[in-house]
N, C-alpha and C positions, 0 to 999 in steps of 0.2 A: 504493499499500500504506499509505503514511504517513497518507493521509487516511482510509482505512478504519479503521485501528487508532489514530487520533488520540484524545485524551482526550475531545473533544466530538463525535466522530463518532456517527452513529445507532447503529452496532453496539456501541460501547463504552457508550453511554448505556443501551441495552437490556440489555446484560449486567450493568451496574451495578444497574439496577432489579431485575433477577431475583435478583441476590445479596442486595440489600436485602430483597426479599420473603421469601427463605429465612431470613435472620437474624431478621427481624421475626416470622415464623411460629414459628420455634423459641423465641424469647423468650416469645411469647404462650402456647405450649404449656407451657413450664416454669413461668411465673408463674400459670398457671391450674390447676396440679396440686392446690393446696390446696382447690379448688372454691369456698371462700368468697371467694377473690380473683378470681373470673372476671369480676365487674363491672369491677373496677379494671384487670385485664389487658386486657380488651376495649376499654375506653376508651383505654388506652395504645396499643393496636394501631391504633385509628383515628387518634389524634393523631400517632403517628409516621408512619403512611401518608400522612396529609395534609401534614405539615410537611416530612418528609424525602424521600419518594418522589415525591409530586406537586409540591411547591413547591421541592424541592432545597435545603432550608435546612441540610442536613448534620447530623452528630451523631446517628445513629440511636439508639445506646444512651442518650445524654443525653436525647433527647426521650422515649424510651419509659420510662426510669426516673423522669424528672422528672414525667411525667403519671401514672404508677402511684402514686408516692409522694404526689403532691398530691391525687389523687382517691380514694385508698384508703378513707378513712373515709366520704366522701360517696357513693361508688358501691356499697359493700358490701351495704348493705340493699336498694338498688335491684336489684343483681345477683341477690341471693338471691330477691327477689320474682319477677323475670323467670324465674329458673331453676325455681322451684317451679311457676310457671304452665305452663312448657314441659314439665316432667316430668309434670304432670297430664295435659296434652293428649296427650303421647306414650303414656302408659298407656292413655288412652281410645281412641287410635287402634288399638293392638293388640287391645284388648278388643273393640271394635266390629268390627274386621276379622274376628276369629274368629266373632262373631255373624253377620256377613254371609255368611261362607263356609259356615256351617252352615244358612243359610236362615232365620235368626231375623227376628222382626218388625221390630226396630229397626236392622237391619243397614245400611240406607241412611244412617243418621246418621254412619256412617264418613266419607262424603264431606264432610259438614258440618264435622266435627272436623278433617278433614285441611285444609280451607281455613282454618279457624281457626288450625291449627298454622303454616301458611305465613304467615299475617298476623302471628302472634305472633313468629316468628323475624325477620321484617322489622322489626316494632316494636322487637325487642331491638337490632338493628343501629342503628336510628334513635336509640334511647335512649343507646347508647354514643357515637354521634357527637355528640348533643346534650350529653352530660356532658363530652366532650373539647373542645367549642368554646365552651361557655357555663357560667357559674357559677350555675346554677339549684339550687333545693332538690331533695330526693329526690322530692318530689311533682311538681315541674316536670319533672324528668327523665323521669318515667313518663307524665305527662299530655300535655305538648306534642308529643312524637313521635307519639302516637296521634291528636292533632288534625291534625298535618301529613300523615299518611297519609290521613286522611278528606278533607282539603282538596285533596290532590294525588294522586288514585288512579292516574293515568296515569304520573306520574313515580315513583310507588312501584314500578312494574314494573322501573324502572331499578336498583332495589335488590334486589327480590325475585328477579329472574331470575338474576343473577350469584351471589347467596347460595345459592339452592336448587340452581344448577348446580354450584357449588363443593362443597356437601354430597354431591350425587349422585355426582360424579366421585371424591370422596374415598372414598365407600363402595365404588366399583368398584376404584379404585387407591389403597389406604390410604397408601402413602408420599407421595402428593401432599399430604398434610397439612402436609408440611414447606415448601410454597411457596404453596398456595392461600389460607390465611387472609389473608396480607398482600396477595396479588394481588386477591382478592375485595374487600377493603376499599378498595383503590385504585380499582377500577373502580366500585364502589357509591358512592364518595365524589363522583364527578362529578354524579350525580343529587341526592345529598343536599345538596351545597353549593349547587346551583341553587335547591333548595327553601328552604334557610336564607337565602339572599340575598333572597328575595321577602319575608321577614318580619323581616329584621334592621333595627335602627334606623339612621338616617342616620350616627350617630357610628360604629357598628360597621362599616358599609359603608366609611366613609372610612378607618378604621384598616386594614381589609383591603386597600384599594386602595394605601395608603401602604406596607404591608408588601410587596406585590407589586412596587411601584415600586422599593423599596430593593433587592429581590432581583434585579431586571432590571439595575439600575445595578452591582450587585456582579458579575454575570455579564459585563457589558460590560467592566468593569475588568479582570477575569480574562483575558478574550479579548485585550484590548489588551496586557496584560503578556506573554502567551504569544507574540504577534506581535513 
């Protein structure tokens, strides 16, 4: 029993991750309410998911608030640009769906716009991840994620599938919005980070490796202290 409920047991680790996903999702919802802060809150969501839930660096509020405050100015315009595009595509989807159901000539464009919407939401997640991990300009934040999607279409599915699945599940079970944003970004982060590593400079890769090594040493020290 002690092993099952121990601090480092798989069960407790899973429960801690679920709790972190809930806290992170609630923070994202609250900080996105002004709408204009959606870019910064989504960037903070990815940053905290990456550092706290995936890499176990601790301090969920510290990571979320720090990323939100640091990236607010840089990501606000980018976030509004993405939001405007997604709003336009969403309106087009409903309009074209109505045309298709009525047998209109251009109804089949519904499927084209639907694919563009799926690509757009995936691009938005990539852009948030890029802003969280790198200090690029607004132009870079919008341009490079699109390039990465074009260069790695198969790995893109590792982002698109959990994101679309999370959106669909939330529409079916609305209260799942309290956990899915954090969980989806954790899952999507695995594919995103693999793509980032393929294009990171040697210096950035070395810094990432050193950070992971430091975390491993800290965990070993904690385990030794507990023993």
